[in-house]
C-alpha positions as CSV (number, residue, x, y, z in Angstrom):
1,M,28.1,-12.0,23.2
2,G,27.4,-11.4,19.5
3,G,29.3,-13.9,17.3
4,G,28.5,-12.1,14.1
5,A,30.6,-10.1,11.8
6,V,30.6,-6.5,11.9
7,L,29.1,-5.2,8.8
8,G,30.2,-1.9,7.2
9,P,27.8,0.5,5.6
10,V,27.7,-1.2,2.3
11,G,27.2,-4.7,3.8
12,R,24.5,-3.5,6.0
13,K,22.5,-1.7,3.1
14,A,22.9,-5.0,1.0
15,R,21.4,-7.0,4.0
16,E,18.6,-4.6,4.4
17,R,17.7,-4.9,0.7
18,R,17.8,-8.6,1.1
19,I,15.5,-8.5,4.0
20,E,13.2,-5.9,2.2
21,R,12.9,-8.0,-0.9
22,R,12.2,-11.3,1.3
23,W,9.3,-9.5,3.1
24,A,8.0,-8.1,-0.3
25,W,7.9,-11.8,-1.5
26,V,6.1,-12.8,1.8
27,A,3.6,-10.1,1.3
28,L,3.2,-11.0,-2.4
29,V,2.5,-14.6,-1.9
30,A,0.1,-13.9,1.0
31,S,-1.9,-11.4,-0.8
32,A,-1.9,-13.7,-3.8
33,I,-3.5,-16.3,-1.9
34,L,-6.1,-13.9,-0.3
35,S,-6.8,-12.5,-3.8
36,V,-7.5,-15.9,-5.2
37,G,-9.9,-16.6,-2.2
38,N,-11.6,-13.3,-2.7
39,M,-12.2,-14.1,-6.3
40,V,-13.6,-17.5,-5.5
41,E,-16.0,-15.8,-3.1
42,W,-17.1,-13.5,-5.9
43,A,-17.6,-16.3,-8.2
44,R,-19.8,-18.1,-5.8
45,G,-21.9,-15.0,-5.8
46,N,-21.0,-13.4,-2.6
47,G,-21.1,-9.7,-2.7
48,V,-18.1,-7.6,-3.4
49,E,-16.9,-5.7,-0.5
50,A,-14.4,-2.9,-0.3
51,Q,-12.3,-4.9,2.2
52,S,-11.8,-7.6,-0.6
53,F,-9.5,-5.2,-2.5
54,W,-6.9,-4.8,0.3
55,P,-4.9,-8.0,-0.8
56,F,-4.6,-6.5,-4.3
57,A,-3.2,-3.2,-2.9
58,V,-0.6,-5.1,-1.0
59,A,0.3,-7.2,-3.9
60,A,0.9,-4.1,-6.0
61,G,3.1,-2.4,-3.2
62,S,5.1,-5.6,-3.0
63,V,5.5,-5.8,-6.8
64,A,6.8,-2.2,-6.6
65,T,9.3,-2.9,-4.0
66,L,10.6,-5.8,-6.1
67,L,10.8,-3.9,-9.2
68,K,12.6,-1.1,-7.5
69,G,15.4,-3.7,-6.5
70,T,15.9,-4.6,-10.1
71,G,16.2,-1.1,-11.3
72,R,13.1,-0.8,-13.2
73,R,12.1,2.5,-11.7
74,T,9.3,3.4,-14.2
75,A,7.5,0.0,-13.7
76,A,8.0,0.4,-9.9
77,R,6.6,3.7,-9.9
78,G,3.5,2.5,-11.9
79,A,3.0,-0.3,-9.4
80,T,3.2,2.2,-6.5
81,Y,0.6,4.4,-8.1
82,L,-1.6,1.5,-8.6
83,A,-1.3,0.6,-4.9
84,C,-1.9,4.0,-3.9
85,G,-5.0,4.3,-6.2
86,L,-6.3,1.1,-4.8
87,L,-5.9,2.1,-1.1
88,V,-7.8,5.6,-2.0
89,A,-10.5,3.7,-3.6
90,V,-11.1,1.4,-0.7
91,G,-11.0,4.3,1.8
92,I,-13.4,6.4,-0.2
93,W,-15.7,3.2,-0.8
94,T,-15.7,2.5,3.0
95,G,-15.4,5.9,4.5
96,I,-17.9,8.2,2.7
97,P,-21.1,6.1,3.5
98,Q,-20.0,5.9,7.2
99,A,-19.5,9.7,7.4
100,A,-23.0,10.0,6.0
101,H,-24.2,7.6,8.6
102,L,-22.5,9.6,11.3
103,V,-23.8,13.0,10.1
104,H,-27.4,11.6,10.0
105,G,-27.3,10.1,13.4
106,E,-27.5,6.5,12.2
107,S,-25.3,3.6,13.5
108,V,-21.7,3.8,12.4
109,D,-19.2,1.1,11.5
110,W,-16.2,2.9,13.3
111,L,-13.6,0.5,11.6
112,D,-14.9,1.7,8.2
113,L,-14.9,5.3,9.3
114,T,-11.5,5.1,10.4
115,I,-10.3,3.7,7.2
116,G,-11.8,6.6,5.5
117,V,-10.2,9.0,7.7
118,L,-6.7,7.4,7.4
119,V,-7.1,7.5,3.7
120,V,-8.1,11.4,3.7
121,L,-4.9,11.7,5.9
122,F,-2.8,9.5,3.3
123,V,-3.9,11.6,0.4
124,G,-3.2,14.8,2.3
125,V,0.4,13.8,3.2
126,G,1.0,12.5,-0.2
127,A,-0.3,15.7,-1.9
128,M,2.0,17.8,0.5
129,T,5.0,15.7,-0.4
130,W,4.4,16.0,-4.0
131,I,3.9,19.9,-3.7
132,A,7.2,20.1,-1.7
133,G,9.1,17.9,-4.2
134,R,7.8,20.2,-6.8
135,K,8.9,23.5,-5.1
136,Q,12.3,21.9,-4.6
137,G,12.5,21.0,-8.2
138,G,12.8,17.3,-7.9
139,A,10.3,14.4,-7.9
140,A,9.0,13.6,-4.5
141,S,7.8,10.0,-4.9
142,P,8.7,6.8,-3.2
143,S,10.1,5.2,-6.1
144,A,12.5,8.0,-6.9
145,E,15.1,7.1,-4.2
C-alpha cells in the first residue's frame, strides 16, 4: 500500500515546514509577477483599483512565512502587520462605497461588499485575539509561535 517511511513527530514537523516554505515561495513568485503586471498597467495610465493591491498583501504574507522560518521573528512580525494592513485597506477601499450604495438603494457590486464585510470580520477576530492574548499576559500574534 504506502511504501513511504513512517515519520515521527520531528520528521513530520520538518516536512510540514518544508512544504510551508515551498508554498510561500510559490505565492511570493506569483504575487511578484502580478504586482509587476499591475505596476505596468498603472504606468500605462490605467486607473488604480483596490484589487490591484492584493498581490502586494500576498507577497508580504509570504515574506512573513519565509522570515519566520529563518528565525527573524521581528521582521516576520513586521511583514505580517504589513500584509494585514494592506488587507484592511483594500477591504475598506472596496467595502465602504458599496455599503453606501446599498444604503442609498443604488446598484451594488456584491463581491466588493462581501470583501468589505469579510475585512470587518477579520479585524474583529484579530482584535479579539489580541485582547485575549493581553489578558493572558502573552503576545497573541501569528508570528509569536
